[in-house]
C-alpha positions in Angstrom: -0.2 0.2 -0.1 0.8 3.4 -1.2 0.5 6.9 0.2 0.6 9.4 -2.1 1.0 13.2 -0.3 0.7 16.6 -2.3 0.2 19.6 -0.6 -2.7 19.9 1.3 -4.6 16.8 0.0 -3.8 13.1 0.1 -4.6 9.8 -1.1 -4.2 6.1 -0.4 -3.3 4.0 -3.3 -3.7 0.1 -2.7 -1.4 -2.1 -4.9 -2.9 -4.7 -7.6 -2.1 -8.0 -6.9 -2.4 -10.6 -10.4 -1.3 -14.0 -11.1 -1.2 -16.7 -9.3 -2.3 -14.9 -5.5 -5.1 -13.5 -7.3 -6.4 -16.9 -8.9 -5.9 -18.2 -5.3 -7.7 -15.5 -3.5 -11.3 -16.0 -6.1 -10.4 -19.9 -5.5 -11.2 -19.5 -2.1 -14.0 -17.2 -2.5 -15.6 -19.6 -5.0 -15.4 -22.8 -2.9 -16.9 -20.2 0.4 -20.2 -20.1 -2.6 -20.2 -23.0 -4.3 -18.3 -25.9 -2.2 -19.5 -29.0 -1.1 -20.5 -27.6 2.4 -22.9 -25.1 0.2 -24.2 -21.4 1.2 -27.6 -19.4 1.0 -27.9 -15.6 0.4 -30.3 -13.1 -0.5 -30.1 -11.3 -3.7 -31.3 -7.7 -5.7 -30.4 -7.7 -9.5 -31.5 -5.5 -12.1 -30.4 -5.5 -15.9 -31.6 -2.5 -17.3 -34.4 -3.5 -20.0 -34.2 -6.9 -19.6 -34.8 -8.4 -15.9 -35.1 -7.2 -12.3 -35.5 -9.5 -9.5 -34.8 -9.6 -5.6 -35.1 -12.7 -4.2 -32.7 -16.2 -2.5 -31.0 -18.7 -3.7 -28.8 -21.2 -1.9 -26.1 -23.3 -3.4 -24.3 -26.5 -2.8 -21.9 -28.0 -5.8 -23.4 -27.7 -9.2 -27.0 -28.4 -7.1 -29.1 -24.8 -6.7 -32.8 -24.0 -5.6 -33.7 -19.9 -5.9 -37.1 -18.1 -5.4 -38.3 -14.8 -6.5 -41.4 -12.9 -6.9 -42.3 -14.8 -10.4 -40.5 -17.7 -10.6 -38.4 -20.7 -8.5 -36.6 -24.0 -9.3 -34.7 -26.4 -7.7 -31.7 -28.5 -9.5 -30.1 -31.6 -7.7 -27.7 -32.0 -10.4 -29.4 -34.0 -12.0 -33.2 -32.6 -12.7 -33.7 -28.9 -12.8 -37.6 -28.0 -11.7 -38.2 -24.5 -13.1 -41.5 -22.8 -12.1 -43.4 -19.9 -13.4 -45.9 -18.6 -10.7 -47.9 -16.6 -12.4 -48.3 -19.3 -15.6 -48.8 -21.8 -12.7 -46.6 -23.5 -15.1 -43.8 -26.2 -13.8 -41.8 -27.1 -16.3 -39.1 -30.3 -16.0 -35.6 -30.3 -17.8 -32.0 -32.0 -17.6 -29.6 -30.3 -15.7 -27.3 -30.0 -18.3 -30.1 -28.5 -20.7 -28.7 -24.8 -21.7 -32.9 -23.9 -22.4 -33.1 -24.5 -19.2 -33.1 -20.2 -18.4 -32.9 -17.9 -20.8 -31.4 -15.2 -18.6 -28.7 -17.7 -16.4 -27.9 -18.8 -20.0 -26.1 -15.6 -20.4 -23.9 -15.9 -17.2 -22.3 -18.8 -18.3 -18.5 -19.1 -17.4 -15.7 -21.3 -17.5 -12.9 -20.3 -14.3 -9.9 -21.2 -16.6 -11.3 -17.7 -19.2 -9.8 -15.0 -16.8 -7.8 -13.5 -16.1 -7.3 -12.2 -11.9 -6.4 -9.6 -9.3 -7.8 -7.9 -6.9 -6.9 -4.5 -4.4 -7.8 -3.9 -0.8 -8.5 -1.3 1.7 -9.1 -2.3 5.5 -12.3 -4.3 5.2 -12.5 -5.6 1.7 -11.1 -7.3 -1.3 -11.9 -6.1 -4.3 -11.7 -9.2 -7.1 -11.7 -8.7 -10.4 -12.1 -11.4 -13.1 -11.4 -10.5 -17.1 -12.6 -13.0 -19.7 -9.3 -14.0 -22.0 -11.2 -15.2 -25.5 -14.4 -13.9 -25.0 -17.5 -15.5 -27.2 -20.7 -14.0 -28.8 -22.9 -14.4 -25.3 -20.9 -15.0 -21.8 -19.1 -12.6 -19.2 -16.9 -10.8 -20.1 -15.9 -9.0 -16.9 -17.0 -9.2 -13.2 -16.1 -7.5 -10.2 -16.4 -8.9 -6.6 -16.5 -6.8 -3.6 -15.4 -9.5 -0.2 -15.3 -9.0 3.2 -11.5 -9.7 4.1 -12.1 -11.3 7.9 -14.7 -14.1 6.6 -14.3 -13.7 2.5 -18.3 -13.8 1.7 -19.1 -11.6 -0.9 -20.8 -8.3 -0.6 -21.8 -6.8 -3.9 -21.1 -7.9 -7.5 -20.5 -5.5 -11.0 -21.0 -7.7 -13.9 -20.5 -6.9 -17.9 -21.8 -9.2 -20.7 -21.4 -8.0 -24.3 -23.8 -5.5 -24.5 -25.2 -4.8 -20.8 -24.1 -5.2 -17.4 -25.4 -5.3 -13.8 -24.9 -5.1 -10.2 -25.9 -7.7 -7.8 -26.3 -6.7 -4.2 -26.1 -9.5 -1.8 -27.2 -10.2 1.6 -28.5 -12.4 4.4 -24.9 -14.6 3.1 -24.5 -17.9 5.2 -21.7 -21.1 4.5 -22.1 -24.1 5.1 -24.7 -26.4 6.6 -26.7 -26.9 3.4 -28.7 -30.3 3.8 -29.5 -31.8 0.3 -33.3 -31.6 0.9 -33.0 -27.7 0.0 -32.7 -28.8 -3.4 -35.5 -31.6 -3.4 -38.5 -30.5 -5.7 -41.2 -29.7 -3.2 -44.6 -30.9 -5.7 -47.3 -30.5 -3.1 -46.3 -26.5 -2.9 -47.9 -26.2 -6.3 -51.2 -28.1 -6.7 -53.1 -27.5 -10.0 -50.2 -26.2 -11.6 -49.3 -27.1 -15.5 -46.0 -29.8 -15.9 -44.2 -30.0 -18.7 -41.4 -32.3 -19.1 -39.0 -31.3 -21.4 -36.1 -34.2 -20.3 -34.4 -36.3 -22.9 -36.2 -39.5 -24.0 -40.0 -38.1 -22.5 
């Protein structure tokens, strides 16, 4: 860390860390969020002109359960149950089906296709990832604000090809997630139409 001193004004400039050190920090944060013990959080996201929502999400490895006002989903690593509350429909797809979520498909990424760096202040890391080889769809740039004391994420700035968004994160908890959180509760949706798009169905 350096401090620039100018008569009548001073400014703190933080060193940017790159390479292996930055990738190791990213891997630690990634394991806290998506690791085998799981994590849960509340989120608020606004993709201007496309998508705006807030809700809750639980992760555990590849498994995910999320819920907001209009939709919710349970994905156990094999099958994805996607619920449209407004249309009262449940769409069932194979877990790896790219058609299962048209908005989330924009956020596909390969962790090895980024250059990582970070800066730090007294309380937070600012971790950034810049894509090496960009594609038509997918993430181009990410900046994550992470608490230094426990590596819990606070916010994300994500830039795609044509749009960008900031995701605010709150109520983050790491660990203690049971697999039952990813089991689709059919009893919650009586009278819903079920549409099964799984291969071979």
